[in-house]
N, C-alpha and C positions, 0 to 999 in steps of 0.2 A: 551488351548495351545497357542493361539494368543497372549493373555495378557502376558503370561510368556516370550515369545520371545521379545515382545516390552519392558517389564521391563528389560530384559537382555541387549538389545541394549541401552536403556537409561542409565544403570549402566556403560556400557563401554564408551559411549559418555562422561558421567560425569568424569570418571576416566581419560580419555585422556584430557579433558578440564582442570581438575585440574592440571594435569601433565604439560600441556602447560603453564598455568598461573604461576605455580611455577618455571618453567624454565625461563620465562620472568623476574620474580622478582629476581631470583638468578643472571641472567645476568645483570640486571639493578643496583643492589645494592650490590652484593657480589663478584662475579668473572666474568671476561670476558676473551675472548681469542684474541690474536693478532697474525698475521702472519708478520714475519720480511721480509720486502721487499728488504733490501739492506745488504751489507756486513760490515756495519759500526760498528757492534758489534762482528765481526768474531773472532773466537776462542771460545768465550763464547757462543754466539748465531749465528748460521749460517744462510745465506740467505735461506728463505723459511721455517725456523723452526717456529713451532706454540708454543706459550707461554701462559700459564694461568697466569692471573694477578688478584691480590686480591685488591678490592676496599676498603676493611676494614682495611688494614695494617696501615694506618696512622690516624685512628679514635681517638686513645688514646695516640699515641706517634708521634714524629716528624721523618721524613725521616733522614737517616744518611749516611754519607760518604760511598760509596761502594755499596749502594743499586742500583738495576737496576729498573728504573721506566718508566711508560708510560705517556706522557704529550703532550699537543698540542704545536707545534712549536711557540715560542714566536712572531716570525715575521709573521706568518700566522697560525692562530689558527684552520684552517680548516684541517691541517695536523698533524696527531699524530706521535710522535717520541718515540723510546725506546732507552735510553742511561743510563749510569752510573752516579751517583752523585759523583762529584769530590770535590766540595767545598760546604760548608754550610755557613750560615750567620756568618760574622766575619772573615772568612778565607781570606788569601791573596794567589792568585794563580799566578804562574809564570812558563814559560816554557823557559829554557835556554839550548842551545846546546843539544836539543832533550831529555832533562830530565825534569820531572815534580817536582815542588817545591810547597809545601803547607806550609805557614807560615815560609818560609825560610828553610824548612827541605826537603831534596831530598826524594822522595817517590819511593819505589821499588814496581813495579806492575807486579806480575807474570802472570796475565791474559791477558796482551796486546800481540798482534800478532807479532809485531816487533818494534824496536826503532823508535821513531818519527824523520821524516826527514823534517818536515815543519819548517818554520821559527820561531824564538823566539816569545814568546807571554807574554804580561803583563809587570809588575804586575797589577792585577786588585784585588779589594776588593769586596767580596761578601756581599751585603747588608743583614741585618737581615731579616728573613722570606723568603729568596730566596735561590736558588741552582744553582750551576754551573755544567753543564752537559758535558760530552764527551763520545764518542764512544770508544770501546776497540781496534778497528782497527784504530788507530789514524791517519794513513796516508791516509785513504779513508773515513773518517768520517766528515760529514758536522755537526758540533756541535758548542758549545757556542763560540768558538774561531772565527767562521765566522759570526755568527748571528749579526744583528743590535742590538737587544735586547738580552743582554748576559745572563740574569738570569731568572730562572723559579720560580714563586711564588708557595708557598706550596699548596694553594687552587686550583692550575692549574693541579697538579699531580693527574692523574686519577687512579693510582694503582701501586702496586709493583709487579714485576715479581716474581712468586713463583716457577714455574717449567716449563720446556719445555717438550712437549710430542712428541712422534714419529708420523711420517706421516703414516697413515693407508691406503694409496692409493693402496697398494699391494692387499687389500681385493677387490678392484673393478676389478681386472684382471680375 
């Protein structure tokens, strides 16, 4: 009977060990979660929301305008940001009278919280292989308009936000 118990314990340890290793691999190479610390993406993603992000989204295709992505801040790569891609390589970005223009075309953005009240910006041309990022809550977003390094390179994008999930803290009560 003692050998049977030891075999059972070893099998459970192996199961938990394999599950732990798989979780590490999935987190490192497939998906990861981020918690949004600020209101810069509000209305789309609220402060404190948790978002699953896919590391594989851009393995075989390029990011596109409108994607919400996680990347290190170009001015300080120790800090991760989550923002929306507004401009892709070759685009001309300009803000006039609180309106966004891409390639001289006014863009209607139904996801922004309120009209922009910041000063005019640009025009700037987005270099090939880079992206121009802005938050959806334009009046409270520290984004490419404010950064010294205005553009994010494709290989710096850590992943694409795929969905936000609820806070299950009520389970702890």
